[in-house]
N, C-alpha and C positions, 0 to 999 in steps of 0.2 A: 573788444573783440574785432579784429581786422578781417575784412572781407577780401579774400585773395582770389586770384584767377583759379588756382588749384581747387579751392573750396567750391567755387561756382561750378567748375567742371565736374566735381564729385557729385553735385546735386543734379546738374543738367543732363549729364550723360545717361544715367539710368532712366530719367524721365523721358528723354528723347527716344531712347531705345524702346521703352514701353509704348510710347505714342506711335512710333513707326510700326511696331508689331500690331498694335490695335488697328491702325489704318490698313495694314496688309490683310489682317483678319477680316475686317469689314469688306474689303474688296472681294475676298474669296466668298464670304457669306452673301454678298450682293449677286455674284454670278450664280451661286446656288439658288438664291431666291428667284432669280430670273428663270432658271431651269425649272424650278417648281411651278412658277407662274404659267409658263408655256405648256408644261405637262398637264396641269390642271385644266387648261383650256382645250388641249388636244385630245385628251383621253376620251371625252364623250363623243368625239367625232370618229374614233377608230371604227372601222368596219362599214362606215357610210360611203356612199358613192361620192366621189369628189366632183365639185363643179368644174366647168370648162376651164376657168382661170382660178386656181387655188388662192385663197386669201393669204395675204402676207402678214396677217395679224400676229402670228407667233414670231415671225422674224422681226417685226417692228417692236414687239414687246421685249424680246430678248436683246435686241440692239439697244434699247433704252437702258436696260439693266447693265449691259456691258459698258455703256458710256459712263454711267455712275461709278462702276467699278474702276474704270480708268482714272477717274478723278481721285478716288481713294488711293490708288497706286501712286499717282503723281504726288499727292500729299505726303505719303510715306517716304518717297524718295527725297523730297525737300527736307523733311525733318531729319532723315538719316544723314543728309549731307551737311546740315548745319552743325553737327557735332564733330564732323571730321572734314573740314573744308580744304582738303589738299587739292592741288591742281588736277590730279587725276580724278578725284571724286567730283569736282566741279565740272570737268569736261563730260564725265559720264552723266551727271544730272542734266546738263545742257542737251546732250544728245537724246537721252531718254525723254526729257520734257518735250523736245521738238517732235520726236516720233509720236508720242502719246497725244500731243496737241493736234497734230495732223490727223491721226487716226480718229480722234474724237470729233474733229471738225468734219471730216468726210462722212463719218458714221452719222453725225447729226443731220447733215445735208441729205443723206440717203434716206434716213428715217422720215424727214419732213417731206421729201418727194414722194415716198411711198404712201404717206398719210394723205397727201393731196390726191394721189391717184385713187386710193381707197374711197375718199370722200366723193370724188367725181363719179366713180362707179356706183356708189350708194345713191347719189342724186339721180342718176340715169335709170336705176333699177325700177322704180315705180312706173316710169313711162314705158319701159319695155314690157312690163306685165300687162299694161292696159292696151298694148298693141299699137300705140301711137308712134 
């Protein structure tokens, strides 16, 4: 039995399409999980008086979930392009990968900066309560 390119494509195409769909689904589920996570944290705070500087915890949490969703989306794009590597698809993948990489990079930096700020405020808080 000879293994031909056509036979390989017949097997790989449905597998790649299923993998791409799975990764896209995981991306959507990841965003939904992030939304549920921040909702779970925010619901008990509804109706309470807000502090002078509201916590960025919900934003940081959701940002982390979004960063993970972007990774799943990029994976889905890579898999989808491997089965149809036309010049147009390759250019689209390059542009999408570049945009998503920069979004992920800047989102990661922003999350890290906000976490450092939150940690700094947390370290200062006990001193402020003691009146020092």
